[in-house]
N, C-alpha and C positions, 0 to 999 in steps of 0.2 A: 621489431623489424617486420615490415610488411611488404609484400610483393616480390618481384623478381630482382635479384641482385645482378647487375651488369658489370662484371669485374673488368672487362676490357675497355670500359668507359671510365675507369677509375672512380666509380661511384662509391660513396660511403653509405651503406644502408642504415647506419645508426645515427647519422647527423653529427653535429658538433657536440662536444661535451658541454655541460653547463658553464664551465670556466671559459671555454672558447666562445660560447654564445654571449656571455657577459662582456668579454673583450670586444667582440664584434659590435655589440650595441654601444659600448662606450666609445668606440672609434668612429661611429658614423658622422659625428660632428667634424671630423678631420679628413674625411674620405675625399674631399674636394681639393686637397693640398698634397703636393709631392713631398716626400720625406727625405730629400737629398741630404740634408744635414745629418741624418741619423744612419745613412747608408754604411759609413765606415764603422760605426759602433755595432751594427748588426753583423757585419762581416767579421769583425774581431770576435764577437761572442760565439758565432757559429764555428769559426776556426778553433777557438779555444776549446769549445765543447767537444769537437771531433779530433782535437790534437793534431791539426794541420796548420799550414801557414795560410795567412789571409789571402795570398795570391792564388791559393788552391781552391777558393770558394767561388763558385759561379752561380749567379742567380738567373732565372729565366721565368717567363710568364707561365710556362707549363712544360711538361716533359717533351712535347714535340719540338719546342724551340731548342731545348738543350740537346736533343738528338740531332737536330739540324746543325748546330754548332759543332758537335762531335764529328759528324760526317764531314763537314767542310774542313775541319782541322786535321783529320786523320786519313781521309780518302782522296785519291786522285783518279783521273780518267784511266780506265783500264785495270784498276785494282779490283779485288773481290772483297765483298763483305759477306760473311756466312751468318745465316740466321736460322733459328728453329722455326718450323712452320707447323701449326699456326702460331702467329705472334701478333704484336701490335704493329699494324702496317706502316706506321709513320716512319720507322727506321729505314725500310726499303725505299720509300719515296725520297727520303733525304739522300740515301746512297745514290739512287738514280739521278738525282739533281746535279751531282758532280761527276756524272758519267761512270760511276763505278758499277761493276757487275754484281748482281745479287744472286747468291747461291743459297737456296732453301733446303734445309734438312728436314724431311717430314717426320712428324711425331705420331705415335699411335694414339689410340683412344685414352690411354693413361698418361698422355703427354710426356712420353719417353721415346727414345729412339727405338725403332723396331728391332 
């Protein structure tokens, strides 16, 4: 590992494992195709692994998209969302996009409530 690790950017300072790197290399020939036909299979496997129903599995392009979906599904105008601060800012932007109020609870230098 070299350089600064930027945790709030979800960076992996170690890079992919050799197994993952091999899988990426072997999939480059298929990267120009959508895998719709395998979507249900992947959903089933993830649900089985986590012992949940397939309808409880939600895919997103990144955590920001999933946070936006959660905010839209669970917040309405005038409701409040409570968050620790500092935090990943995307969740407050998602809450504000549905006119929910954001209440920030400040954390101390140890990232705990004072």
